[in-house]
C-alpha positions as CSV (number, residue, x, y, z in Angstrom):
1,X,-30.0,-31.6,8.1
2,X,-31.3,-29.0,5.6
3,X,-32.0,-26.6,8.5
4,X,-28.5,-27.0,9.8
5,X,-27.1,-26.2,6.3
6,X,-29.2,-23.0,6.2
7,X,-27.9,-21.9,9.6
8,X,-24.3,-22.5,8.6
9,X,-24.7,-20.6,5.4
10,X,-26.4,-17.7,7.2
11,X,-23.7,-17.6,9.8
12,X,-20.9,-17.5,7.2
13,X,-22.7,-14.8,5.3
14,X,-23.1,-12.7,8.5
15,X,-19.4,-13.1,9.4
16,X,-18.4,-12.1,5.9
17,X,-20.5,-8.9,6.1
18,X,-19.1,-8.0,9.5
19,X,-15.6,-8.6,8.3
20,X,-16.1,-6.2,5.5
21,X,-16.7,-3.4,8.0
22,X,-13.4,-4.0,9.8
23,X,-10.8,-1.4,8.7
24,X,-7.7,-2.8,7.1
25,X,-4.1,-1.7,7.4
26,X,-3.5,2.0,7.0
27,X,-1.9,3.2,3.8
28,X,-1.4,6.7,2.3
29,X,-4.7,8.0,1.0
30,X,-3.1,9.9,-1.9
31,X,0.1,10.1,-3.8
32,X,1.3,13.5,-4.8
33,X,4.1,14.7,-7.1
34,X,7.3,14.8,-5.1
35,X,6.2,12.1,-2.7
36,X,8.6,9.3,-1.6
37,X,6.6,6.0,-1.6
38,X,7.1,2.3,-1.2
39,X,4.7,-0.6,-1.6
40,X,3.7,-2.5,1.6
41,X,6.0,-5.5,2.0
42,X,8.7,-4.1,-0.3
43,X,11.9,-2.2,0.5
44,X,12.1,-0.4,-2.9
45,X,11.6,3.4,-2.5
46,X,10.3,5.5,-5.4
47,X,10.2,9.3,-6.0
48,X,7.0,10.3,-7.7
49,X,7.8,12.9,-10.2
50,X,5.9,14.1,-13.3
51,X,3.4,11.3,-13.0
52,X,6.1,8.6,-13.0
53,X,7.8,6.6,-10.4
54,X,11.6,6.7,-10.2
55,X,13.3,4.0,-8.1
56,X,16.3,4.7,-5.9
57,X,18.6,1.9,-6.9
58,X,20.4,1.7,-3.6
59,X,20.0,3.3,-0.1
60,X,23.2,5.2,-0.6
61,X,21.6,7.0,-3.6
62,X,18.6,7.8,-1.4
63,X,20.8,9.2,1.4
64,X,22.9,11.2,-1.1
65,X,19.8,13.2,-2.1
66,X,19.6,14.4,1.5
67,X,16.6,12.4,2.6
68,X,16.5,11.3,6.3
69,X,18.2,8.0,7.2
70,X,15.2,6.9,9.2
71,X,13.0,7.0,6.1
72,X,10.4,9.0,8.0
73,X,9.3,10.9,4.8
74,X,8.5,7.7,2.9
75,X,4.8,6.9,2.5
76,X,3.6,3.2,2.4
77,X,1.0,2.6,-0.3
78,X,-0.6,-0.4,-1.8
79,X,1.0,-2.2,-4.6
80,X,-2.0,-1.3,-6.8
81,X,-1.5,2.4,-6.0
82,X,2.2,2.2,-7.0
83,X,1.5,0.2,-10.1
84,X,-0.7,3.0,-11.4
85,X,2.5,5.0,-12.1
86,X,4.8,4.2,-15.1
87,X,8.5,3.7,-14.6
88,X,10.3,6.8,-15.3
């Protein structure tokens, strides 16, 4: 029984190490001043300006600024990356 437990623990540890090597979802590597960003899983879009994030309150406001309707210029970032910026 003790031998079986050792094998199970070793197997779980090996799987955990291999899982750490698998790449996760792709997000923007960096956020620059002037970027349009949104957090993964959220529809809110922010303009990064002067080190702060400024939310577009509605899609009509976003579109009125001349940004493309297909949102092709919006980068998806992690919630942690976005949280690093103060509301502005």
